[in-house]
Rosetta silent file (secondary structure, phi, psi, omega in degrees, C-alpha in Angstrom):
SEQUENCE: MKRINLAIQKSGRLNKDSLDLLSKCGIKIDNYKDQLKASSTNFPVEVYFLRNSDIPKYIDDGVVDIAIIGENLLIEKDFNINVLKKLGFSKCKVSIAIPNNKKFNSLNDLNNLKIATSYPNTLRKFLNIQNINANIHVINGSVEIAPNIGLSDAICDIVSSGSTLYKNNLKEVFVLHESQAVLAGKNPSNRIKKELIDKFLFRVNSVLKAKESRYILLNAPNDKIDAISKILPVLKSPTVLPLNKKGWSSLHSVINENTFWDVIDKIKDAGAEDILVCPIEKIVS
SCORE:     score description
SCORE:     0.000 S_00000001
   1 L     0.000  131.861 -179.629   92.415  131.745  118.821 S_00000001
   2 L   -72.948  133.571  178.137   89.883  129.479  117.124 S_00000001
   3 L  -128.046  159.718  168.410   90.884  125.805  116.981 S_00000001
   4 E  -101.107  148.439  179.117   89.371  122.612  115.678 S_00000001
   5 E  -104.165  123.487 -177.561   89.037  119.643  118.006 S_00000001
   6 E  -117.864  128.768  177.300   90.197  116.309  116.601 S_00000001
   7 E  -102.139  137.948  170.987   89.595  112.956  118.306 S_00000001
   8 E  -135.024  165.295  179.907   91.801  109.901  117.822 S_00000001
   9 E   -62.387  138.113 -177.033   91.982  106.531  119.513 S_00000001
  10 L   -67.097  -37.474 -179.857   93.699  106.647  122.905 S_00000001
  11 L  -151.530  165.438 -179.813   95.733  103.474  122.309 S_00000001
  12 L   104.980 -179.301 -174.798   96.147  100.715  119.756 S_00000001
  13 H   -63.816  -37.327 -179.125   97.112  100.540  116.102 S_00000001
  14 H   -64.824  -32.170  176.152   94.695  103.275  115.035 S_00000001
  15 H   -62.994  -48.822 -178.139   96.374  105.616  117.519 S_00000001
  16 H   -62.984  -45.564 -178.940   99.821  105.010  116.013 S_00000001
  17 H   -66.749  -34.344  179.265   98.599  105.364  112.421 S_00000001
  18 H   -68.218  -44.392  178.215   96.666  108.547  113.275 S_00000001
  19 H   -64.997  -35.490  177.162   99.677  110.187  114.915 S_00000001
  20 H   -64.854  -40.299  177.676  101.811  109.152  111.944 S_00000001
  21 H   -64.228  -43.297  178.567   99.322  110.828  109.588 S_00000001
  22 H   -60.490  -41.286  179.532   99.366  114.024  111.661 S_00000001
  23 H   -62.488  -43.957  179.647  103.160  114.030  111.567 S_00000001
  24 H   -67.973  -23.548  175.430  103.206  113.640  107.785 S_00000001
  25 L   -82.050    3.221  178.358  100.720  116.517  107.582 S_00000001
  26 L    78.160   18.566 -177.467  103.327  118.656  109.349 S_00000001
  27 L  -102.153  117.290 -177.367  101.276  118.881  112.561 S_00000001
  28 L   -95.645  128.251  176.990  103.367  118.646  115.725 S_00000001
  29 E  -120.035  109.819 -178.440  101.802  117.337  118.930 S_00000001
  30 L  -100.080  149.780  173.604  104.144  117.643  121.928 S_00000001
  31 L    54.008   45.752 -177.804  103.810  116.087  125.386 S_00000001
  32 L   -96.431  -13.747 -177.318  100.749  114.035  124.469 S_00000001
  33 L   -65.349  134.777 -178.995  101.660  110.778  126.209 S_00000001
  34 L    63.580   20.223  177.669   99.330  109.911  129.103 S_00000001
  35 L  -110.709  150.921  175.929   97.244  113.002  128.275 S_00000001
  36 L   -84.523  -24.523  174.653   93.556  113.156  127.428 S_00000001
  37 E  -154.429  153.891 -179.632   94.139  116.098  125.112 S_00000001
  38 E  -151.685  148.171 -178.071   97.065  118.037  123.671 S_00000001
  39 E   -99.796  147.993  173.950   97.454  121.049  121.435 S_00000001
  40 E   -75.813  146.272  179.037   99.498  121.314  118.263 S_00000001
  41 L   -89.083  -10.025 -175.375  102.381  123.760  118.369 S_00000001
  42 L  -139.041   12.476  175.590  102.128  124.705  114.693 S_00000001
  43 L  -151.678  140.757 -176.028   98.498  124.184  113.611 S_00000001
  44 L   -74.752   71.700  178.056   95.247  125.328  115.260 S_00000001
  45 E  -139.840  140.370  173.350   94.066  121.879  116.373 S_00000001
  46 E  -114.210  126.372 -174.570   93.543  120.292  119.759 S_00000001
  47 E   -99.438  125.643  176.499   93.777  116.505  119.797 S_00000001
  48 E  -100.536  128.959  178.062   91.556  114.467  122.126 S_00000001
  49 E  -100.669  106.144 -169.500   92.754  110.966  123.005 S_00000001
  50 E  -123.729  160.113  171.374   89.579  108.974  123.590 S_00000001
  51 L   -65.282  135.373 -171.348   88.352  105.431  123.975 S_00000001
  52 H   -52.544  -46.221 -175.393   87.450  104.245  120.493 S_00000001
  53 H   -68.903  -16.451 -179.232   83.808  103.408  121.235 S_00000001
  54 H   -87.611  -17.496 -171.262   83.221  106.875  122.753 S_00000001
  55 H   -60.679  -45.678 -179.971   84.386  108.888  119.741 S_00000001
  56 H   -57.070  -37.323  179.255   81.123  108.854  117.700 S_00000001
  57 H   -67.129  -38.612  178.077   79.205  110.264  120.688 S_00000001
  58 H   -64.193  -37.460  176.330   81.773  113.040  121.144 S_00000001
  59 H   -67.073  -47.341 -176.506   81.321  113.981  117.474 S_00000001
  60 H   -62.251  -35.165 -179.821   77.535  113.829  117.705 S_00000001
  61 L   -81.327   -8.399  179.138   77.516  116.000  120.840 S_00000001
  62 L    82.894   10.902  177.767   79.797  118.579  119.209 S_00000001
  63 L   -69.561  -40.591  174.086   82.628  118.131  121.713 S_00000001
  64 L  -117.858  151.666 -177.974   84.996  117.341  118.849 S_00000001
  65 L   -87.279  -40.911 -178.177   84.670  118.591  115.281 S_00000001
  66 E  -140.895  165.075  179.840   86.358  115.727  113.451 S_00000001
  67 E  -153.530  152.142  168.675   87.837  112.335  114.278 S_00000001
  68 E  -100.792  116.683 -168.914   89.981  109.581  112.843 S_00000001
  69 E  -150.841  157.092  176.272   87.938  106.461  113.450 S_00000001
  70 E   -70.679  134.026  179.816   87.133  103.052  112.039 S_00000001
  71 H   -59.106  -32.455 -179.719   84.280  103.118  109.542 S_00000001
  72 H   -61.254  -34.435 -179.796   82.886   99.981  111.214 S_00000001
  73 H   -74.147  -35.614  175.350   82.294  101.914  114.445 S_00000001
  74 H   -61.839  -41.747  179.090   80.447  104.706  112.642 S_00000001
  75 H   -64.591  -40.941 -178.978   78.158  102.101  111.108 S_00000001
  76 H   -65.898  -45.568 -177.024   77.598  100.465  114.500 S_00000001
  77 H   -76.243  -29.296  171.880   76.786  103.687  116.375 S_00000001
  78 L    58.661   40.044  170.765   74.672  104.997  113.461 S_00000001
  79 L   -84.406  167.480  178.800   74.869  108.713  114.286 S_00000001
  80 L   -84.118   74.059 -175.325   74.397  111.328  111.584 S_00000001
  81 L  -120.851  135.369 -177.184   78.127  111.714  110.976 S_00000001
  82 E   -90.800  140.403  169.790   79.762  112.342  107.604 S_00000001
  83 E   -85.058  113.725 -178.409   82.770  110.493  106.228 S_00000001
  84 E   -84.851  -33.412 -178.814   85.044  113.281  104.989 S_00000001
  85 E  -163.077  131.541  171.731   87.850  111.080  103.693 S_00000001
  86 E   -82.193  132.256 -167.809   88.724  107.388  103.608 S_00000001
  87 L   -99.904  -12.629  172.187   92.301  107.110  104.863 S_00000001
  88 L    82.268    2.520  176.067   93.385  103.718  103.548 S_00000001
  89 L  -122.002  172.686 -176.340   94.825  102.253  106.766 S_00000001
  90 L    54.022   46.885  179.918   93.520   99.966  109.549 S_00000001
  91 L   -76.404  141.124  178.851   91.563   97.961  106.997 S_00000001
  92 E  -159.504 -179.108  176.228   89.353   95.166  108.277 S_00000001
  93 E  -130.786  150.477  167.969   86.020   93.409  107.762 S_00000001
  94 E  -100.316  114.272 -169.713   83.005   92.854  109.968 S_00000001
  95 E  -132.280  160.064  171.401   82.307   89.170  109.440 S_00000001
  96 E  -100.260  134.013  179.234   80.389   86.204  110.743 S_00000001
  97 E  -132.584  150.053  179.755   82.492   83.198  111.713 S_00000001
  98 E  -132.502  164.556  176.874   81.615   79.716  112.954 S_00000001
  99 E   -58.386  147.322 -177.864   83.627   76.773  114.338 S_00000001
 100 L   -57.931  -30.996 -175.523   85.658   74.888  111.738 S_00000001
 101 L   -85.367    2.493  178.862   83.728   71.663  112.361 S_00000001
 102 L   -97.268  142.097  177.777   80.350   73.250  111.565 S_00000001
 103 L   -85.544  147.737  177.498   78.881   73.173  108.058 S_00000001
 104 L  -142.224  114.517 -179.763   77.724   76.338  106.357 S_00000001
 105 L  -106.870  -33.998 -179.793   75.780   76.259  103.101 S_00000001
 106 L  -159.633  173.776  178.704   73.856   79.538  103.216 S_00000001
 107 H   -61.844  -23.034  178.685   72.791   82.354  105.533 S_00000001
 108 H   -61.706  -21.641  178.717   69.759   80.264  106.487 S_00000001
 109 H   -68.995  -11.452  177.584   72.137   78.141  108.566 S_00000001
 110 H   -81.970  -13.813  179.263   72.348   81.067  111.006 S_00000001
 111 L   -57.027  135.493  176.361   68.710   80.639  112.005 S_00000001
 112 L    68.299   11.307  175.841   68.228   79.746  115.683 S_00000001
 113 L   -90.714  157.318  171.078   71.937   80.183  116.458 S_00000001
 114 E   -98.301  121.868 -176.192   73.337   82.276  119.290 S_00000001
 115 E  -113.972  120.434  177.970   75.785   84.801  117.825 S_00000001
 116 E   -86.269  139.993 -177.701   78.276   86.626  120.061 S_00000001
 117 E  -161.132  155.461  168.281   79.293   90.118  118.994 S_00000001
 118 L  -101.090    4.126 -178.606   80.584   93.539  119.994 S_00000001
 119 L  -124.857   63.859 -174.884   78.550   95.005  117.124 S_00000001
 120 H   -63.637  -38.312 -179.213   74.924   94.285  118.102 S_00000001
 121 H   -67.345  -43.346  177.583   73.353   97.107  116.076 S_00000001
 122 H   -61.416  -45.908 -178.401   75.225   96.146  112.916 S_00000001
 123 H   -67.148  -43.531 -178.806   74.374   92.474  113.382 S_00000001
 124 H   -61.289  -43.591  179.170   70.728   93.119  114.278 S_00000001
 125 H   -62.657  -41.563  178.997   70.198   95.252  111.188 S_00000001
 126 H   -63.394  -46.525 -179.272   71.822   92.588  109.011 S_00000001
 127 H   -62.699  -38.820  179.203   69.718   89.778  110.479 S_00000001
 128 H   -65.367  -43.494  179.401   66.528   91.782  110.011 S_00000001
 129 H   -62.776  -38.941 -178.008   67.324   92.543  106.372 S_00000001
 130 L   -85.810   -1.404  179.950   68.106   88.878  105.706 S_00000001
 131 L    57.899   45.405  179.876   65.019   87.742  107.667 S_00000001
 132 L  -106.757  132.511  179.279   67.148   85.531  109.914 S_00000001
 133 L   -99.646   98.436  179.276   65.963   84.566  113.392 S_00000001
 134 L  -135.746  158.103  179.239   69.058   84.357  115.612 S_00000001
 135 E   -96.081  132.891 -179.373   69.891   85.308  119.191 S_00000001
 136 E  -100.283  125.207  177.652   72.430   88.074  119.772 S_00000001
 137 E  -112.924  111.450 -174.479   74.785   87.726  122.734 S_00000001
 138 E   -82.498  126.387  177.377   76.638   91.000  123.387 S_00000001
 139 L  -131.691  136.078  176.490   80.282   90.694  124.468 S_00000001
 140 L  -103.128   96.639  178.524   82.784   93.525  124.867 S_00000001
 141 L    94.417  147.769  178.251   86.152   92.143  123.839 S_00000001
 142 L    52.528   43.901 -178.741   87.527   88.638  123.169 S_00000001
 143 H   -64.179  -35.072 -172.614   84.474   87.699  121.117 S_00000001
 144 H   -64.423  -16.648 -179.470   86.330   84.957  119.266 S_00000001
 145 H   -83.595  -14.107 -172.529   86.580   82.801  122.384 S_00000001
 146 L   -55.298  -47.690 -179.700   82.794   82.588  122.852 S_00000001
 147 H   -64.428  -32.690 -177.885   82.119   79.427  120.773 S_00000001
 148 H   -68.638  -26.124 -178.952   85.002   77.557  122.451 S_00000001
 149 H  -107.285   12.532  173.595   83.569   78.089  125.929 S_00000001
 150 L    81.111   13.275  179.676   79.965   77.422  124.975 S_00000001
 151 L   -80.411  -24.931 -177.450   78.703   81.018  125.075 S_00000001
 152 L  -153.737  167.656  176.388   77.663   81.070  121.427 S_00000001
 153 L   -95.307  -21.470 -177.210   77.378   79.060  118.236 S_00000001
 154 E  -154.155  172.879  176.873   78.941   81.758  116.055 S_00000001
 155 E  -133.869  157.598  169.064   80.476   85.230  116.263 S_00000001
 156 E  -127.957  113.341 -172.468   80.204   88.537  114.435 S_00000001
 157 E  -154.014  172.264  176.192   83.413   90.523  114.806 S_00000001
 158 E   -77.068  142.856  179.611   86.095   92.491  112.989 S_00000001
 159 E  -128.648  125.998  176.671   88.568   90.416  110.986 S_00000001
 160 L  -104.651  -84.054 -179.720   91.930   91.754  109.804 S_00000001
 161 L   -86.504  -20.956 -176.219   94.411   89.036  108.870 S_00000001
 162 L    91.368   -3.897 -177.172   92.227   86.132  110.003 S_00000001
 163 H   -66.161  -35.030  179.581   94.944   84.805  112.328 S_00000001
 164 H   -66.793  -39.405  175.432   92.775   85.253  115.440 S_00000001
 165 H   -61.416  -45.656 -178.456   89.997   83.187  113.855 S_00000001
 166 H   -59.892  -42.946 -178.643   92.522   80.508  112.928 S_00000001
 167 H   -66.358  -24.708 -178.986   93.924   80.344  116.467 S_00000001
 168 L  -105.541   20.553  175.508   90.426   79.872  117.853 S_00000001
 169 L    56.501   42.539  178.878   89.405   77.193  115.323 S_00000001
 170 E  -118.629  156.430  176.543   86.934   79.485  113.563 S_00000001
 171 E  -131.117  139.657  178.179   86.248   80.127  109.884 S_00000001
 172 E   -74.884  129.475 -178.281   84.842   83.219  108.221 S_00000001
 173 E  -118.835  -18.332  178.961   81.580   82.426  106.411 S_00000001
 174 E  -159.572  136.564  178.038   80.115   85.840  105.519 S_00000001
 175 E  -101.093  119.362  177.918   81.344   89.444  105.294 S_00000001
 176 E   -74.690  -47.182  174.960   78.801   92.053  106.413 S_00000001
 177 E  -165.267  158.694  175.837   80.923   94.979  105.266 S_00000001
 178 E   -95.410  155.659 -174.006   84.512   96.123  104.791 S_00000001
 179 E  -143.444  159.720  173.086   86.010   98.925  106.841 S_00000001
 180 L  -157.253  170.964  175.780   89.013  101.221  107.110 S_00000001
 181 E   -67.388  139.630  178.563   90.057  104.305  109.041 S_00000001
 182 E  -134.139  156.335  167.574   88.194  107.431  107.982 S_00000001
 183 E   -93.599  121.279 -173.053   88.221  111.111  108.786 S_00000001
 184 E  -130.826  157.123  177.975   84.687  111.839  109.972 S_00000001
 185 E   177.282 -176.808  176.034   82.722  114.755  111.361 S_00000001
 186 L  -109.738  158.304  178.442   79.693  116.984  111.086 S_00000001
 187 L   -70.648  114.894 -177.960   79.325  120.106  108.993 S_00000001
 188 L   -72.908  142.613  176.691   80.368  122.964  111.309 S_00000001
 189 L   -81.815  -21.494 -179.524   78.182  126.054  111.423 S_00000001
 190 L   -79.650  126.035 -175.608   81.183  128.205  112.341 S_00000001
 191 H   -63.578  -41.980 -177.788   82.882  129.614  109.227 S_00000001
 192 H   -65.022  -41.919  178.423   86.378  129.715  110.747 S_00000001
 193 H   -64.940  -37.978  177.742   86.178  126.085  111.865 S_00000001
 194 H   -61.268  -42.072  179.343   84.966  125.095  108.414 S_00000001
 195 H   -65.943  -38.901  179.473   88.004  126.807  106.871 S_00000001
 196 H   -67.778  -39.509  177.462   90.367  125.091  109.332 S_00000001
 197 H   -64.349  -40.264  177.796   88.850  121.681  108.607 S_00000001
 198 H   -63.184  -38.770  177.864   89.264  122.343  104.880 S_00000001
 199 H   -66.227  -40.883  177.935   92.940  123.241  105.445 S_00000001
 200 H   -64.669  -44.198  179.658   93.461  120.076  107.470 S_00000001
 201 H   -64.059  -34.996  176.455   91.723  117.978  104.812 S_00000001
 202 H   -60.003  -43.466  179.147   93.916  119.596  102.140 S_00000001
 203 H   -65.765  -42.978  179.601   97.010  118.389  103.994 S_00000001
 204 H   -60.589  -45.537  179.707   95.567  114.896  104.426 S_00000001
 205 H   -60.956  -38.626  179.431   94.750  114.662  100.725 S_00000001
 206 H   -64.179  -41.132  179.590   98.296  115.743   99.833 S_00000001
 207 H   -68.171  -45.404 -176.831   99.800  113.033  102.052 S_00000001
 208 H   -67.028  -38.022  178.705   97.463  110.281  100.819 S_00000001
 209 H   -64.726  -39.053  178.318   97.998  111.164   97.173 S_00000001
 210 H   -67.701  -35.707 -177.751  101.769  110.995   97.667 S_00000001
 211 H   -62.448  -33.525 -177.173  101.468  107.651   99.458 S_00000001
 212 L   -98.308   12.653 -177.516   99.877  106.023   96.425 S_00000001
 213 E  -127.115  159.135  176.365  102.241  107.632   93.900 S_00000001
 214 E  -133.772  141.406  176.858  105.867  107.288   92.836 S_00000001
 215 E   -85.578  131.655 -175.676  108.200  109.810   91.169 S_00000001
 216 E  -125.429  135.521  174.913  109.761  108.414   88.014 S_00000001
 217 E  -124.459  138.675 -179.044  112.761  109.580   85.990 S_00000001
 218 E  -152.489  160.226  174.833  113.791  107.947   82.736 S_00000001
 219 E  -110.331  145.593 -178.626  115.841  108.488   79.613 S_00000001
 220 E  -157.194  151.825  172.455  114.442  108.039   76.115 S_00000001
 221 E   -62.892  146.426 -176.913  115.144  108.872   72.458 S_00000001
 222 H   -58.546  -32.349 -178.230  113.374  112.054   71.409 S_00000001
 223 H   -76.575   -2.900  178.333  111.271  110.215   68.840 S_00000001
 224 H  -105.155   -4.118 -172.692  109.831  108.042   71.666 S_00000001
 225 H   -61.549  -45.999 -177.804  108.776  110.918   73.964 S_00000001
 226 H   -61.207  -43.693 -178.924  105.205  111.242   72.695 S_00000001
 227 H   -64.645  -42.345  179.650  104.503  107.512   73.016 S_00000001
 228 H   -68.189  -39.949 -178.812  105.952  107.353   76.536 S_00000001
 229 H   -59.422  -35.256 -179.658  104.134  110.531   77.624 S_00000001
 230 L   -69.122  -18.332 -179.988  100.776  108.965   76.768 S_00000001
 231 L   -91.602  -11.640 -177.196  101.511  106.133   79.216 S_00000001
 232 L  -108.197   82.010 -168.460  102.309  108.534   82.096 S_00000001
 233 L   -95.335   -0.417 -170.981   98.873  110.000   82.906 S_00000001
 234 L   -66.508  -47.665  176.578   99.131  110.959   86.592 S_00000001
 235 L   -96.205  174.195 -177.589  100.294  114.560   86.100 S_00000001
 236 L   -56.601  -44.149  176.483   99.254  116.967   83.312 S_00000001
 237 L  -166.062  155.845  178.330  102.335  116.000   81.325 S_00000001
 238 L   -71.447  155.634  171.435  105.867  114.807   82.037 S_00000001
 239 E   -83.477  130.560 -177.739  108.760  117.230   82.386 S_00000001
 240 E  -116.992  122.994  179.880  111.145  116.802   79.458 S_00000001
 241 E  -124.513  134.438 -179.976  114.792  117.886   79.770 S_00000001
 242 E   -69.606  141.430  175.153  117.457  117.486   77.064 S_00000001
 243 L   -92.559  162.819  176.029  120.387  115.211   77.847 S_00000001
 244 L   -81.812   47.094  177.321  124.004  115.872   76.960 S_00000001
 245 L  -148.566  118.995 -173.371  123.589  113.257   74.273 S_00000001
 246 L   -56.721  131.686  176.472  122.179  114.214   70.911 S_00000001
 247 L    83.909    6.932 -177.816  118.664  112.960   70.234 S_00000001
 248 E  -125.630  151.140  176.849  117.962  111.952   73.876 S_00000001
 249 E  -140.558  163.018  174.246  115.960  113.491   76.720 S_00000001
 250 E  -107.063  131.424  178.132  115.120  112.812   80.364 S_00000001
 251 E  -109.463  134.244  177.503  111.429  112.532   81.346 S_00000001
 252 E  -120.548  131.168  179.759  110.197  113.195   84.885 S_00000001
 253 E  -158.681 -169.499  179.721  106.669  112.258   85.970 S_00000001
 254 E  -128.758  137.786  175.312  104.513  110.491   88.567 S_00000001
 255 E  -124.881  155.506 -178.695  102.934  107.038   88.367 S_00000001
 256 E   -81.636  135.430 -178.382  100.323  105.361   90.528 S_00000001
 257 H   -59.947  -34.470 -176.391  101.550  102.652   92.889 S_00000001
 258 H   -68.115  -25.216 -179.505   98.569  100.419   92.076 S_00000001
 259 H  -116.043   21.605 -171.439   99.512  100.229   88.383 S_00000001
 260 H   -52.788  -59.580 -172.673  103.268  100.521   88.904 S_00000001
 261 H   -69.684  -32.294  176.525  104.565   97.382   87.192 S_00000001
 262 H   -62.677  -43.487  178.474  102.071   97.557   84.351 S_00000001
 263 H   -66.143  -42.782  179.644  103.230  101.113   83.561 S_00000001
 264 H   -58.331  -46.027  179.509  106.900  100.144   83.867 S_00000001
 265 H   -60.275  -41.557 -176.608  106.448   97.302   81.362 S_00000001
 266 H   -69.352  -41.686 -178.376  104.636   99.601   78.924 S_00000001
 267 H   -72.765  -29.289  174.549  107.168  102.448   79.010 S_00000001
 268 H   -65.201  -44.019  178.308  110.041   99.997   78.592 S_00000001
 269 H   -63.914  -28.864 -178.569  108.337   98.582   75.508 S_00000001
 270 L   -83.525   -5.578  175.134  107.831  102.173   74.279 S_00000001
 271 L   118.824    4.709  179.988  111.557  102.917   74.502 S_00000001
 272 L   -72.282  142.102  176.989  112.254  104.095   78.065 S_00000001
 273 E  -135.358  164.894  174.417  115.695  103.332   79.526 S_00000001
 274 E    51.788   53.037 -173.576  117.587  103.957   82.787 S_00000001
 275 E   -80.502  127.140  177.236  114.371  104.140   84.824 S_00000001
 276 E  -119.411  129.446 -177.946  114.683  105.576   88.350 S_00000001
 277 E  -120.897  131.933 -177.366  111.747  105.434   90.798 S_00000001
 278 E  -129.354  149.732  173.172  111.587  107.434   94.050 S_00000001
 279 E   -69.690  157.937  178.733  109.057  107.776   96.892 S_00000001
 280 L  -118.675  134.920 -179.988  107.098  111.044   97.206 S_00000001
 281 L   -84.287  -43.173 -179.754  106.536  112.817  100.498 S_00000001
 282 L  -146.193  148.087  168.049  103.712  115.184   99.442 S_00000001
 283 L  -125.109  113.039 -177.768  101.731  116.037   96.315 S_00000001
 284 L  -104.172  113.144 -177.930  100.205  119.508   96.518 S_00000001
 285 L   -97.036    0.000    0.000   97.582  120.110   93.857 S_00000001
């Protein structure tokens, strides 16, 4: 039976979020703990649990077809790999930070500094574009400690909440790029694998669309239905059901989480009452 090979991070937050996404896509992976690979019991996919930095090479070599990986790592490794879908979790930035007691007025202040990083290719490309002459000191892990022990004058590393910088008396001075988890891969030449990847991507899209949406039910006078319907644009049109009260109906629709309160305020002003909002598990288009 033809399967697709999917790589995810062996451990860490990206591992947990990736497994959670697979679960929400209805894909069961049994007995995967302490394994390098495991097969799904209900979808033709084999999951490889790999060290994060190795995943781009596995994609490039064709060992795995697709992977859930940080966009920042794809940029660093710079293989010819396509981003199939941005997944919206594990968001971070690749930034330059310096000690709190150092002044920073412009990028020119980076000239002649020693910058510690786990992202030498990303940093080197940035410095070349900006015409900055700085020394790159490559460190694998615990980059933020480098200025405190005299290994570097600055760092270039991923920043999530900024708490690690704060604990090490560092301040972010420039963001090279923002990053998040993505589904990435190469275009398969095999037709069956292409169809399986499309089916997997369909499930992912359904889960992500539901995550950013909310199901809404409300009551309204019949003469207010048209005005309220124009404010509820997520689906083709709301479902309208008559209530056991003359001149009133119940409207069912979907609203986007990002504009939730703005929409709520508008439909209330338009005549909506008794508003009920529920989470959505999947949206299948």
